[in-house]
N, CA, C, O and CB atoms as a CASP TS submission, in Angstrom:
PFRMAT TS
TARGET T0000
AUTHOR 0000-0000-0000
METHOD Language model
MODEL 1
PARENT N/A
ATOM      1  N   UNK     1      18.355  21.156  14.111  1.00  0.00           N
ATOM      2  CA  UNK     1      17.553  20.165  14.955  1.00  0.00           C
ATOM      3  C   UNK     1      16.938  18.963  13.962  1.00  0.00           C
ATOM      4  O   UNK     1      16.391  19.196  12.884  1.00  0.00           O
ATOM      5  CB  UNK     1      16.265  21.019  15.764  1.00  0.00           C
ATOM      6  N   UNK     2      17.150  17.548  14.575  1.00  0.00           N
ATOM      7  CA  UNK     2      16.614  16.365  13.689  1.00  0.00           C
ATOM      8  C   UNK     2      15.236  16.153  13.288  1.00  0.00           C
ATOM      9  O   UNK     2      14.386  16.017  14.168  1.00  0.00           O
ATOM     10  CB  UNK     2      16.887  15.220  14.288  1.00  0.00           C
ATOM     11  N   UNK     3      14.887  16.107  11.958  1.00  0.00           N
ATOM     12  CA  UNK     3      13.482  15.788  11.997  1.00  0.00           C
ATOM     13  C   UNK     3      13.650  14.452  11.773  1.00  0.00           C
ATOM     14  O   UNK     3      14.679  13.864  11.441  1.00  0.00           O
ATOM     15  CB  UNK     3      12.521  16.508  11.014  1.00  0.00           C
ATOM     16  N   UNK     4      12.291  13.914  12.034  1.00  0.00           N
ATOM     17  CA  UNK     4      11.954  12.466  11.864  1.00  0.00           C
ATOM     18  C   UNK     4      11.727  12.135  10.500  1.00  0.00           C
ATOM     19  O   UNK     4      11.220  12.986   9.769  1.00  0.00           O
ATOM     20  CB  UNK     4      10.766  12.068  12.631  1.00  0.00           C
ATOM     21  N   UNK     5      12.038  11.004  10.054  1.00  0.00           N
ATOM     22  CA  UNK     5      11.779  10.594   8.446  1.00  0.00           C
ATOM     23  C   UNK     5      11.009   9.327   8.572  1.00  0.00           C
ATOM     24  O   UNK     5      11.428   8.386   9.247  1.00  0.00           O
ATOM     25  CB  UNK     5      13.265  10.306   7.456  1.00  0.00           C
ATOM     26  N   UNK     6      10.136   9.309   8.070  1.00  0.00           N
ATOM     27  CA  UNK     6       9.186   8.163   7.918  1.00  0.00           C
ATOM     28  C   UNK     6       9.502   7.069   7.135  1.00  0.00           C
ATOM     29  O   UNK     6       9.789   7.455   6.002  1.00  0.00           O
ATOM     30  CB  UNK     6       8.049   8.566   7.438  1.00  0.00           C
ATOM     31  N   UNK     7       9.562   6.051   7.234  1.00  0.00           N
ATOM     32  CA  UNK     7      10.073   4.560   6.399  1.00  0.00           C
ATOM     33  C   UNK     7       8.702   4.223   6.088  1.00  0.00           C
ATOM     34  O   UNK     7       7.796   3.973   6.883  1.00  0.00           O
ATOM     35  CB  UNK     7      10.997   3.135   7.384  1.00  0.00           C
ATOM     36  N   UNK     8       8.665   4.256   4.562  1.00  0.00           N
ATOM     37  CA  UNK     8       7.427   3.677   3.974  1.00  0.00           C
ATOM     38  C   UNK     8       7.996   2.541   3.095  1.00  0.00           C
ATOM     39  O   UNK     8       9.086   2.529   2.523  1.00  0.00           O
ATOM     40  CB  UNK     8       6.510   4.791   3.103  1.00  0.00           C
ATOM     41  N   UNK     9       6.866   1.417   3.104  1.00  0.00           N
ATOM     42  CA  UNK     9       7.405   0.288   2.158  1.00  0.00           C
ATOM     43  C   UNK     9       5.944  -0.414   1.859  1.00  0.00           C
ATOM     44  O   UNK     9       5.045  -0.703   2.649  1.00  0.00           O
ATOM     45  CB  UNK     9       8.690  -0.874   2.963  1.00  0.00           C
ATOM     46  N   UNK    10       6.034  -0.581   0.429  1.00  0.00           N
ATOM     47  CA  UNK    10       4.758  -1.192  -0.125  1.00  0.00           C
ATOM     48  C   UNK    10       5.296  -2.114  -1.337  1.00  0.00           C
ATOM     49  O   UNK    10       6.444  -2.013  -1.771  1.00  0.00           O
ATOM     50  CB  UNK    10       3.610   0.035  -0.662  1.00  0.00           C
ATOM     51  N   UNK    11       4.526  -2.844  -1.737  1.00  0.00           N
ATOM     52  CA  UNK    11       4.724  -3.753  -2.751  1.00  0.00           C
ATOM     53  C   UNK    11       4.044  -3.691  -4.032  1.00  0.00           C
ATOM     54  O   UNK    11       2.871  -4.014  -3.845  1.00  0.00           O
ATOM     55  CB  UNK    11       4.489  -4.852  -2.283  1.00  0.00           C
ATOM     56  N   UNK    12       4.253  -3.431  -5.190  1.00  0.00           N
ATOM     57  CA  UNK    12       3.484  -2.997  -6.350  1.00  0.00           C
ATOM     58  C   UNK    12       3.831  -4.034  -7.496  1.00  0.00           C
ATOM     59  O   UNK    12       4.959  -4.180  -7.967  1.00  0.00           O
ATOM     60  CB  UNK    12       3.850  -1.441  -6.767  1.00  0.00           C
ATOM     61  N   UNK    13       2.678  -4.742  -7.883  1.00  0.00           N
ATOM     62  CA  UNK    13       2.882  -5.795  -8.970  1.00  0.00           C
ATOM     63  C   UNK    13       2.332  -5.383 -10.199  1.00  0.00           C
ATOM     64  O   UNK    13       1.229  -4.841 -10.276  1.00  0.00           O
ATOM     65  CB  UNK    13       2.280  -7.110  -8.635  1.00  0.00           C
ATOM     66  N   UNK    14       3.019  -5.608 -11.112  1.00  0.00           N
ATOM     67  CA  UNK    14       2.658  -5.574 -12.627  1.00  0.00           C
ATOM     68  C   UNK    14       3.543  -4.468 -13.250  1.00  0.00           C
ATOM     69  O   UNK    14       3.097  -3.741 -14.138  1.00  0.00           O
ATOM     70  CB  UNK    14       1.010  -5.241 -12.899  1.00  0.00           C
ATOM     71  N   UNK    15       5.030  -4.330 -12.687  1.00  0.00           N
ATOM     72  CA  UNK    15       5.774  -3.345 -13.146  1.00  0.00           C
ATOM     73  C   UNK    15       6.843  -4.200 -14.021  1.00  0.00           C
ATOM     74  O   UNK    15       7.481  -5.123 -13.515  1.00  0.00           O
ATOM     75  CB  UNK    15       6.350  -2.416 -11.951  1.00  0.00           C
ATOM     76  N   UNK    16       6.977  -3.812 -15.372  1.00  0.00           N
ATOM     77  CA  UNK    16       7.719  -4.663 -16.415  1.00  0.00           C
ATOM     78  C   UNK    16       8.673  -4.222 -17.113  1.00  0.00           C
ATOM     79  O   UNK    16       9.352  -4.897 -17.887  1.00  0.00           O
ATOM     80  CB  UNK    16       7.010  -5.106 -17.294  1.00  0.00           C
ATOM     81  N   UNK    17       8.795  -3.005 -16.877  1.00  0.00           N
ATOM     82  CA  UNK    17      10.127  -2.141 -17.284  1.00  0.00           C
ATOM     83  C   UNK    17      10.392  -0.820 -16.736  1.00  0.00           C
ATOM     84  O   UNK    17       9.755  -0.432 -15.757  1.00  0.00           O
ATOM     85  CB  UNK    17      10.151  -1.876 -18.704  1.00  0.00           C
ATOM     86  N   UNK    18      11.383  -0.014 -17.354  1.00  0.00           N
ATOM     87  CA  UNK    18      11.684   1.235 -16.519  1.00  0.00           C
ATOM     88  C   UNK    18      10.688   2.237 -16.488  1.00  0.00           C
ATOM     89  O   UNK    18      10.363   2.966 -15.551  1.00  0.00           O
ATOM     90  CB  UNK    18      12.859   1.894 -16.962  1.00  0.00           C
ATOM     91  N   UNK    19      10.184   2.166 -17.803  1.00  0.00           N
ATOM     92  CA  UNK    19       8.942   3.021 -17.751  1.00  0.00           C
ATOM     93  C   UNK    19       8.163   2.804 -16.567  1.00  0.00           C
ATOM     94  O   UNK    19       7.896   3.757 -15.834  1.00  0.00           O
ATOM     95  CB  UNK    19       8.061   2.790 -18.905  1.00  0.00           C
ATOM     96  N   UNK    20       7.761   1.609 -16.303  1.00  0.00           N
ATOM     97  CA  UNK    20       6.708   1.417 -15.327  1.00  0.00           C
ATOM     98  C   UNK    20       7.520   2.016 -14.124  1.00  0.00           C
ATOM     99  O   UNK    20       6.958   2.985 -13.613  1.00  0.00           O
ATOM    100  CB  UNK    20       6.147  -0.216 -15.145  1.00  0.00           C
ATOM    101  N   UNK    21       8.586   1.696 -13.620  1.00  0.00           N
ATOM    102  CA  UNK    21       9.283   2.193 -12.528  1.00  0.00           C
ATOM    103  C   UNK    21       9.040   3.712 -12.192  1.00  0.00           C
ATOM    104  O   UNK    21       8.648   4.213 -11.138  1.00  0.00           O
ATOM    105  CB  UNK    21      10.681   1.946 -12.778  1.00  0.00           C
ATOM    106  N   UNK    22       9.441   4.403 -13.589  1.00  0.00           N
ATOM    107  CA  UNK    22       9.395   6.121 -13.635  1.00  0.00           C
ATOM    108  C   UNK    22       8.076   6.566 -13.218  1.00  0.00           C
ATOM    109  O   UNK    22       7.888   7.529 -12.475  1.00  0.00           O
ATOM    110  CB  UNK    22       9.652   6.810 -15.197  1.00  0.00           C
ATOM    111  N   UNK    23       6.898   5.612 -13.870  1.00  0.00           N
ATOM    112  CA  UNK    23       5.623   6.002 -13.572  1.00  0.00           C
ATOM    113  C   UNK    23       5.185   5.937 -12.169  1.00  0.00           C
ATOM    114  O   UNK    23       4.547   6.869 -11.681  1.00  0.00           O
ATOM    115  CB  UNK    23       4.805   5.292 -14.309  1.00  0.00           C
ATOM    116  N   UNK    24       5.506   4.846 -11.469  1.00  0.00           N
ATOM    117  CA  UNK    24       5.249   4.798 -10.038  1.00  0.00           C
ATOM    118  C   UNK    24       6.358   5.838  -9.078  1.00  0.00           C
ATOM    119  O   UNK    24       6.005   6.448  -8.069  1.00  0.00           O
ATOM    120  CB  UNK    24       5.398   3.142  -9.620  1.00  0.00           C
ATOM    121  N   UNK    25       7.342   5.850  -9.497  1.00  0.00           N
ATOM    122  CA  UNK    25       8.494   6.646  -8.939  1.00  0.00           C
ATOM    123  C   UNK    25       7.690   8.551  -8.884  1.00  0.00           C
ATOM    124  O   UNK    25       7.689   9.281  -7.892  1.00  0.00           O
ATOM    125  CB  UNK    25      10.176   6.367 -10.304  1.00  0.00           C
ATOM    126  N   UNK    26       7.126   8.875 -10.224  1.00  0.00           N
ATOM    127  CA  UNK    26       6.483   9.934 -10.128  1.00  0.00           C
ATOM    128  C   UNK    26       5.246  10.319  -9.349  1.00  0.00           C
ATOM    129  O   UNK    26       4.890  11.441  -8.987  1.00  0.00           O
ATOM    130  CB  UNK    26       6.327  10.105 -11.114  1.00  0.00           C
ATOM    131  N   UNK    27       4.593   8.989  -9.147  1.00  0.00           N
ATOM    132  CA  UNK    27       3.469   9.163  -7.997  1.00  0.00           C
ATOM    133  C   UNK    27       4.022   9.649  -6.737  1.00  0.00           C
ATOM    134  O   UNK    27       3.607  10.563  -6.024  1.00  0.00           O
ATOM    135  CB  UNK    27       2.729   7.802  -7.651  1.00  0.00           C
ATOM    136  N   UNK    28       5.099   8.829  -6.574  1.00  0.00           N
ATOM    137  CA  UNK    28       5.695   9.282  -4.801  1.00  0.00           C
ATOM    138  C   UNK    28       6.394  10.488  -4.797  1.00  0.00           C
ATOM    139  O   UNK    28       6.524  11.230  -3.823  1.00  0.00           O
ATOM    140  CB  UNK    28       6.901   8.166  -4.031  1.00  0.00           C
ATOM    141  N   UNK    29       6.828  10.654  -5.889  1.00  0.00           N
ATOM    142  CA  UNK    29       7.527  12.237  -5.973  1.00  0.00           C
ATOM    143  C   UNK    29       6.604  13.487  -5.672  1.00  0.00           C
ATOM    144  O   UNK    29       6.905  14.431  -4.942  1.00  0.00           O
ATOM    145  CB  UNK    29       8.084  12.537  -7.545  1.00  0.00           C
ATOM    146  N   UNK    30       5.385  13.310  -6.396  1.00  0.00           N
ATOM    147  CA  UNK    30       4.370  14.197  -6.039  1.00  0.00           C
ATOM    148  C   UNK    30       3.880  14.204  -4.679  1.00  0.00           C
ATOM    149  O   UNK    30       3.072  15.064  -4.328  1.00  0.00           O
ATOM    150  CB  UNK    30       3.358  13.995  -6.820  1.00  0.00           C
ATOM    151  N   UNK    31       4.242  13.446  -4.001  1.00  0.00           N
ATOM    152  CA  UNK    31       3.830  13.446  -2.633  1.00  0.00           C
ATOM    153  C   UNK    31       4.504  14.682  -1.782  1.00  0.00           C
ATOM    154  O   UNK    31       3.925  15.059  -0.764  1.00  0.00           O
ATOM    155  CB  UNK    31       4.217  12.037  -2.021  1.00  0.00           C
ATOM    156  N   UNK    32       5.875  15.389  -2.248  1.00  0.00           N
ATOM    157  CA  UNK    32       6.502  15.801  -1.652  1.00  0.00           C
ATOM    158  C   UNK    32       7.435  15.705  -0.410  1.00  0.00           C
ATOM    159  O   UNK    32       6.985  15.016   0.505  1.00  0.00           O
ATOM    160  CB  UNK    32       6.023  16.216  -1.726  1.00  0.00           C
ATOM    161  N   UNK    33       8.448  16.178  -0.249  1.00  0.00           N
ATOM    162  CA  UNK    33       9.431  15.718   0.954  1.00  0.00           C
ATOM    163  C   UNK    33       9.792  14.438   1.031  1.00  0.00           C
ATOM    164  O   UNK    33       9.924  13.911   2.136  1.00  0.00           O
ATOM    165  CB  UNK    33       8.919  15.941   2.232  1.00  0.00           C
ATOM    166  N   UNK    34       9.981  13.823  -0.002  1.00  0.00           N
ATOM    167  CA  UNK    34      10.483  12.353  -0.074  1.00  0.00           C
ATOM    168  C   UNK    34      11.814  12.117  -0.492  1.00  0.00           C
ATOM    169  O   UNK    34      12.277  12.851  -1.366  1.00  0.00           O
ATOM    170  CB  UNK    34       9.700  11.579  -0.960  1.00  0.00           C
ATOM    171  N   UNK    35      12.496  11.220  -0.013  1.00  0.00           N
ATOM    172  CA  UNK    35      13.960  11.059  -0.597  1.00  0.00           C
ATOM    173  C   UNK    35      14.261   9.527  -0.527  1.00  0.00           C
ATOM    174  O   UNK    35      13.612   8.713   0.129  1.00  0.00           O
ATOM    175  CB  UNK    35      15.157  11.957   0.313  1.00  0.00           C
ATOM    176  N   UNK    36      15.356   9.263  -1.314  1.00  0.00           N
ATOM    177  CA  UNK    36      15.797   7.775  -1.300  1.00  0.00           C
ATOM    178  C   UNK    36      14.594   6.772  -1.708  1.00  0.00           C
ATOM    179  O   UNK    36      14.246   5.820  -1.010  1.00  0.00           O
ATOM    180  CB  UNK    36      16.335   7.377   0.229  1.00  0.00           C
ATOM    181  N   UNK    37      14.042   7.115  -2.886  1.00  0.00           N
ATOM    182  CA  UNK    37      13.093   6.011  -3.573  1.00  0.00           C
ATOM    183  C   UNK    37      14.004   4.750  -4.195  1.00  0.00           C
ATOM    184  O   UNK    37      15.009   4.780  -4.905  1.00  0.00           O
ATOM    185  CB  UNK    37      12.166   6.775  -4.912  1.00  0.00           C
ATOM    186  N   UNK    38      13.356   3.799  -3.723  1.00  0.00           N
ATOM    187  CA  UNK    38      14.216   2.494  -4.106  1.00  0.00           C
ATOM    188  C   UNK    38      12.920   1.737  -4.745  1.00  0.00           C
ATOM    189  O   UNK    38      11.869   1.581  -4.124  1.00  0.00           O
ATOM    190  CB  UNK    38      15.087   1.553  -2.613  1.00  0.00           C
ATOM    191  N   UNK    39      13.145   1.303  -6.038  1.00  0.00           N
ATOM    192  CA  UNK    39      12.109   0.293  -6.399  1.00  0.00           C
ATOM    193  C   UNK    39      12.781  -0.910  -7.171  1.00  0.00           C
ATOM    194  O   UNK    39      13.458  -0.761  -8.188  1.00  0.00           O
ATOM    195  CB  UNK    39      10.955   0.976  -7.307  1.00  0.00           C
ATOM    196  N   UNK    40      12.515  -2.094  -6.576  1.00  0.00           N
ATOM    197  CA  UNK    40      13.101  -3.344  -7.109  1.00  0.00           C
ATOM    198  C   UNK    40      11.792  -3.896  -8.019  1.00  0.00           C
ATOM    199  O   UNK    40      10.742  -4.398  -7.618  1.00  0.00           O
ATOM    200  CB  UNK    40      13.650  -4.474  -5.778  1.00  0.00           C
ATOM    201  N   UNK    41      12.328  -3.562  -9.648  1.00  0.00           N
ATOM    202  CA  UNK    41      11.134  -4.181 -10.563  1.00  0.00           C
ATOM    203  C   UNK    41      11.203  -5.758 -10.428  1.00  0.00           C
ATOM    204  O   UNK    41      10.284  -6.327 -11.017  1.00  0.00           O
ATOM    205  CB  UNK    41      11.309  -3.737 -12.278  1.00  0.00           C
ATOM    206  N   UNK    42      11.990  -6.476  -9.857  1.00  0.00           N
ATOM    207  CA  UNK    42      12.024  -7.785 -10.021  1.00  0.00           C
ATOM    208  C   UNK    42      10.874  -8.458  -9.122  1.00  0.00           C
ATOM    209  O   UNK    42      10.070  -9.333  -9.442  1.00  0.00           O
ATOM    210  CB  UNK    42      13.416  -8.256  -9.710  1.00  0.00           C
ATOM    211  N   UNK    43      11.074  -7.644  -7.645  1.00  0.00           N
ATOM    212  CA  UNK    43      10.239  -8.264  -6.729  1.00  0.00           C
ATOM    213  C   UNK    43       9.018  -7.266  -6.475  1.00  0.00           C
ATOM    214  O   UNK    43       7.933  -7.561  -5.973  1.00  0.00           O
ATOM    215  CB  UNK    43      11.050  -8.626  -5.419  1.00  0.00           C
ATOM    216  N   UNK    44       9.343  -6.305  -6.830  1.00  0.00           N
ATOM    217  CA  UNK    44       7.990  -5.262  -6.786  1.00  0.00           C
ATOM    218  C   UNK    44       8.135  -4.319  -5.400  1.00  0.00           C
ATOM    219  O   UNK    44       7.262  -3.530  -5.041  1.00  0.00           O
ATOM    220  CB  UNK    44       6.323  -6.276  -6.680  1.00  0.00           C
ATOM    221  N   UNK    45       9.185  -4.509  -4.810  1.00  0.00           N
ATOM    222  CA  UNK    45       9.156  -3.799  -3.577  1.00  0.00           C
ATOM    223  C   UNK    45       9.732  -2.147  -3.616  1.00  0.00           C
ATOM    224  O   UNK    45      10.787  -1.779  -4.133  1.00  0.00           O
ATOM    225  CB  UNK    45      10.031  -4.703  -2.589  1.00  0.00           C
ATOM    226  N   UNK    46       8.867  -1.411  -3.018  1.00  0.00           N
ATOM    227  CA  UNK    46       9.006  -0.073  -3.116  1.00  0.00           C
ATOM    228  C   UNK    46       9.268   0.351  -1.766  1.00  0.00           C
ATOM    229  O   UNK    46       8.500   0.044  -0.854  1.00  0.00           O
ATOM    230  CB  UNK    46       7.866   0.581  -3.731  1.00  0.00           C
ATOM    231  N   UNK    47      10.532   1.190  -1.541  1.00  0.00           N
ATOM    232  CA  UNK    47      10.704   1.945  -0.251  1.00  0.00           C
ATOM    233  C   UNK    47      11.081   3.215  -0.423  1.00  0.00           C
ATOM    234  O   UNK    47      11.818   3.492  -1.369  1.00  0.00           O
ATOM    235  CB  UNK    47      11.629   1.387   0.613  1.00  0.00           C
ATOM    236  N   UNK    48      10.723   4.009   0.291  1.00  0.00           N
ATOM    237  CA  UNK    48      11.201   5.630   0.276  1.00  0.00           C
ATOM    238  C   UNK    48      10.934   6.306   1.684  1.00  0.00           C
ATOM    239  O   UNK    48      10.028   5.856   2.383  1.00  0.00           O
ATOM    240  CB  UNK    48      10.281   6.574  -0.934  1.00  0.00           C
ATOM    241  N   UNK    49      11.644   7.298   2.086  1.00  0.00           N
ATOM    242  CA  UNK    49      11.373   8.178   3.314  1.00  0.00           C
ATOM    243  C   UNK    49      10.691   9.130   2.851  1.00  0.00           C
ATOM    244  O   UNK    49      10.702   9.509   1.680  1.00  0.00           O
ATOM    245  CB  UNK    49      12.507   8.724   4.063  1.00  0.00           C
ATOM    246  N   UNK    50       9.995   9.615   3.822  1.00  0.00           N
ATOM    247  CA  UNK    50       9.137  11.110   3.704  1.00  0.00           C
ATOM    248  C   UNK    50       9.095  11.765   5.098  1.00  0.00           C
ATOM    249  O   UNK    50       8.996  11.149   6.159  1.00  0.00           O
ATOM    250  CB  UNK    50       7.413  10.904   3.175  1.00  0.00           C
ATOM    251  N   UNK    51       9.185  13.119   4.945  1.00  0.00           N
ATOM    252  CA  UNK    51       9.093  13.835   6.257  1.00  0.00           C
ATOM    253  C   UNK    51       8.049  14.084   6.788  1.00  0.00           C
ATOM    254  O   UNK    51       8.028  14.772   7.809  1.00  0.00           O
ATOM    255  CB  UNK    51       9.573  14.876   6.292  1.00  0.00           C
ATOM    256  N   UNK    52       6.840  13.550   6.186  1.00  0.00           N
ATOM    257  CA  UNK    52       5.567  13.362   7.069  1.00  0.00           C
ATOM    258  C   UNK    52       4.787  11.951   6.648  1.00  0.00           C
ATOM    259  O   UNK    52       4.970  11.236   5.663  1.00  0.00           O
ATOM    260  CB  UNK    52       4.493  14.731   6.838  1.00  0.00           C
ATOM    261  N   UNK    53       4.074  11.846   7.490  1.00  0.00           N
ATOM    262  CA  UNK    53       3.084  10.288   7.430  1.00  0.00           C
ATOM    263  C   UNK    53       2.534  10.414   6.211  1.00  0.00           C
ATOM    264  O   UNK    53       1.868  11.426   5.992  1.00  0.00           O
ATOM    265  CB  UNK    53       1.709  10.017   8.627  1.00  0.00           C
ATOM    266  N   UNK    54       2.703   9.411   5.172  1.00  0.00           N
ATOM    267  CA  UNK    54       2.057   9.331   4.090  1.00  0.00           C
ATOM    268  C   UNK    54       0.537   8.660   4.252  1.00  0.00           C
ATOM    269  O   UNK    54       0.470   7.756   5.085  1.00  0.00           O
ATOM    270  CB  UNK    54       2.943   8.629   3.207  1.00  0.00           C
ATOM    271  N   UNK    55      -0.542   8.964   3.628  1.00  0.00           N
ATOM    272  CA  UNK    55      -1.935   8.187   3.475  1.00  0.00           C
ATOM    273  C   UNK    55      -1.525   7.228   2.625  1.00  0.00           C
ATOM    274  O   UNK    55      -1.140   7.497   1.487  1.00  0.00           O
ATOM    275  CB  UNK    55      -3.246   8.990   2.884  1.00  0.00           C
ATOM    276  N   UNK    56      -1.577   5.889   3.161  1.00  0.00           N
ATOM    277  CA  UNK    56      -1.564   4.923   2.224  1.00  0.00           C
ATOM    278  C   UNK    56      -2.460   4.629   1.347  1.00  0.00           C
ATOM    279  O   UNK    56      -2.177   4.128   0.259  1.00  0.00           O
ATOM    280  CB  UNK    56      -1.405   4.038   2.671  1.00  0.00           C
ATOM    281  N   UNK    57      -3.530   4.883   1.693  1.00  0.00           N
ATOM    282  CA  UNK    57      -4.871   4.443   0.892  1.00  0.00           C
ATOM    283  C   UNK    57      -4.867   5.605  -0.182  1.00  0.00           C
ATOM    284  O   UNK    57      -5.304   5.324  -1.298  1.00  0.00           O
ATOM    285  CB  UNK    57      -6.453   4.406   1.924  1.00  0.00           C
ATOM    286  N   UNK    58      -4.459   6.751   0.036  1.00  0.00           N
ATOM    287  CA  UNK    58      -4.366   7.846  -1.271  1.00  0.00           C
ATOM    288  C   UNK    58      -2.996   7.097  -2.229  1.00  0.00           C
ATOM    289  O   UNK    58      -3.069   7.122  -3.458  1.00  0.00           O
ATOM    290  CB  UNK    58      -3.872   9.863  -0.579  1.00  0.00           C
ATOM    291  N   UNK    59      -1.860   6.495  -1.573  1.00  0.00           N
ATOM    292  CA  UNK    59      -0.962   6.381  -2.163  1.00  0.00           C
ATOM    293  C   UNK    59      -1.464   5.181  -3.080  1.00  0.00           C
ATOM    294  O   UNK    59      -1.358   5.347  -4.296  1.00  0.00           O
ATOM    295  CB  UNK    59       0.172   6.312  -1.342  1.00  0.00           C
ATOM    296  N   UNK    60      -1.938   4.129  -2.665  1.00  0.00           N
ATOM    297  CA  UNK    60      -2.296   2.869  -3.129  1.00  0.00           C
ATOM    298  C   UNK    60      -3.394   3.150  -4.307  1.00  0.00           C
ATOM    299  O   UNK    60      -3.309   2.522  -5.362  1.00  0.00           O
ATOM    300  CB  UNK    60      -2.846   1.949  -1.892  1.00  0.00           C
ATOM    301  N   UNK    61      -4.404   4.091  -4.101  1.00  0.00           N
ATOM    302  CA  UNK    61      -5.428   4.712  -5.107  1.00  0.00           C
ATOM    303  C   UNK    61      -4.669   4.956  -6.371  1.00  0.00           C
ATOM    304  O   UNK    61      -4.803   4.323  -7.418  1.00  0.00           O
ATOM    305  CB  UNK    61      -6.106   6.133  -4.575  1.00  0.00           C
ATOM    306  N   UNK    62      -3.804   6.016  -6.131  1.00  0.00           N
ATOM    307  CA  UNK    62      -2.886   6.775  -7.107  1.00  0.00           C
ATOM    308  C   UNK    62      -1.944   5.840  -7.964  1.00  0.00           C
ATOM    309  O   UNK    62      -1.775   6.059  -9.163  1.00  0.00           O
ATOM    310  CB  UNK    62      -1.964   7.789  -6.281  1.00  0.00           C
ATOM    311  N   UNK    63      -1.387   4.874  -7.358  1.00  0.00           N
ATOM    312  CA  UNK    63      -0.383   3.926  -8.014  1.00  0.00           C
ATOM    313  C   UNK    63      -1.442   2.774  -8.942  1.00  0.00           C
ATOM    314  O   UNK    63      -1.100   2.262 -10.008  1.00  0.00           O
ATOM    315  CB  UNK    63       0.688   3.062  -6.626  1.00  0.00           C
ATOM    316  N   UNK    64      -2.725   2.543  -8.269  1.00  0.00           N
ATOM    317  CA  UNK    64      -3.481   1.455  -8.806  1.00  0.00           C
ATOM    318  C   UNK    64      -4.049   2.213 -10.036  1.00  0.00           C
ATOM    319  O   UNK    64      -4.114   1.614 -11.109  1.00  0.00           O
ATOM    320  CB  UNK    64      -4.621   0.792  -7.753  1.00  0.00           C
ATOM    321  N   UNK    65      -4.499   3.616  -9.925  1.00  0.00           N
ATOM    322  CA  UNK    65      -4.724   4.398 -11.178  1.00  0.00           C
ATOM    323  C   UNK    65      -3.872   4.186 -12.363  1.00  0.00           C
ATOM    324  O   UNK    65      -4.289   4.165 -13.521  1.00  0.00           O
ATOM    325  CB  UNK    65      -4.619   5.735 -10.889  1.00  0.00           C
ATOM    326  N   UNK    66      -2.474   4.008 -11.936  1.00  0.00           N
ATOM    327  CA  UNK    66      -1.740   3.988 -13.430  1.00  0.00           C
ATOM    328  C   UNK    66      -1.933   2.449 -14.083  1.00  0.00           C
ATOM    329  O   UNK    66      -1.413   2.172 -15.164  1.00  0.00           O
ATOM    330  CB  UNK    66       0.113   4.361 -13.265  1.00  0.00           C
ATOM    331  N   UNK    67      -2.681   1.535 -13.370  1.00  0.00           N
ATOM    332  CA  UNK    67      -2.805   0.116 -13.781  1.00  0.00           C
ATOM    333  C   UNK    67      -1.822  -0.808 -12.894  1.00  0.00           C
ATOM    334  O   UNK    67      -1.414  -1.865 -13.374  1.00  0.00           O
ATOM    335  CB  UNK    67      -2.453  -0.019 -15.372  1.00  0.00           C
ATOM    336  N   UNK    68      -1.569  -0.535 -12.021  1.00  0.00           N
ATOM    337  CA  UNK    68      -0.867  -1.508 -11.218  1.00  0.00           C
ATOM    338  C   UNK    68      -1.723  -2.146 -10.047  1.00  0.00           C
ATOM    339  O   UNK    68      -2.864  -1.722  -9.865  1.00  0.00           O
ATOM    340  CB  UNK    68       0.361  -0.837 -10.648  1.00  0.00           C
ATOM    341  N   UNK    69      -1.234  -3.094  -9.293  1.00  0.00           N
ATOM    342  CA  UNK    69      -1.850  -3.765  -8.485  1.00  0.00           C
ATOM    343  C   UNK    69      -0.807  -3.222  -7.019  1.00  0.00           C
ATOM    344  O   UNK    69       0.422  -3.199  -7.085  1.00  0.00           O
ATOM    345  CB  UNK    69      -1.936  -5.459  -9.031  1.00  0.00           C
ATOM    346  N   UNK    70      -1.467  -2.886  -5.971  1.00  0.00           N
ATOM    347  CA  UNK    70      -0.568  -2.669  -4.769  1.00  0.00           C
ATOM    348  C   UNK    70      -1.092  -3.538  -3.539  1.00  0.00           C
ATOM    349  O   UNK    70      -2.207  -3.406  -3.034  1.00  0.00           O
ATOM    350  CB  UNK    70      -0.539  -1.066  -4.361  1.00  0.00           C
ATOM    351  N   UNK    71      -0.104  -4.459  -3.129  1.00  0.00           N
ATOM    352  CA  UNK    71      -0.128  -5.381  -2.331  1.00  0.00           C
ATOM    353  C   UNK    71      -0.256  -4.681  -0.907  1.00  0.00           C
ATOM    354  O   UNK    71       0.398  -3.652  -0.740  1.00  0.00           O
ATOM    355  CB  UNK    71       1.019  -6.244  -2.569  1.00  0.00           C
ATOM    356  N   UNK    72      -1.094  -5.187   0.191  1.00  0.00           N
ATOM    357  CA  UNK    72      -1.307  -4.623   1.426  1.00  0.00           C
ATOM    358  C   UNK    72       0.095  -5.320   2.355  1.00  0.00           C
ATOM    359  O   UNK    72       0.447  -6.500   2.375  1.00  0.00           O
ATOM    360  CB  UNK    72      -2.994  -5.050   2.000  1.00  0.00           C
ATOM    361  N   UNK    73       0.636  -4.288   2.987  1.00  0.00           N
ATOM    362  CA  UNK    73       1.910  -4.543   3.737  1.00  0.00           C
ATOM    363  C   UNK    73       1.246  -5.478   5.019  1.00  0.00           C
ATOM    364  O   UNK    73       0.299  -4.986   5.633  1.00  0.00           O
ATOM    365  CB  UNK    73       2.776  -2.941   4.263  1.00  0.00           C
ATOM    366  N   UNK    74       1.699  -6.676   5.365  1.00  0.00           N
ATOM    367  CA  UNK    74       1.199  -7.183   6.512  1.00  0.00           C
ATOM    368  C   UNK    74       1.615  -6.543   7.943  1.00  0.00           C
ATOM    369  O   UNK    74       0.933  -6.567   8.967  1.00  0.00           O
ATOM    370  CB  UNK    74       1.542  -8.512   6.454  1.00  0.00           C
ATOM    371  N   UNK    75       2.667  -6.069   7.801  1.00  0.00           N
ATOM    372  CA  UNK    75       3.361  -5.159   8.857  1.00  0.00           C
ATOM    373  C   UNK    75       2.972  -3.728   9.584  1.00  0.00           C
ATOM    374  O   UNK    75       3.312  -3.304  10.689  1.00  0.00           O
ATOM    375  CB  UNK    75       4.462  -4.882   8.280  1.00  0.00           C
ATOM    376  N   UNK    76       2.107  -3.113   8.530  1.00  0.00           N
ATOM    377  CA  UNK    76       1.414  -2.051   8.968  1.00  0.00           C
ATOM    378  C   UNK    76       0.577  -1.888   9.951  1.00  0.00           C
ATOM    379  O   UNK    76       0.063  -0.786  10.149  1.00  0.00           O
ATOM    380  CB  UNK    76       0.906  -1.718   8.233  1.00  0.00           C
TER
END
């Protein structure tokens, strides 16, 4: 049976290197059940699929605790 995957998108400002990308990726992976994480360091665009809905407020807080800024997605 096909299970729905949720498409998640956000914008993370302040990433300057691959280490920054790995830190943000680590927070996303901690959510569990995620796949196809794509992070564009140039634009700050982050997207990934998840098996369950992600609490965007918790994700935002976790990423901001790393020292980055998360821009609200106007389409949510």
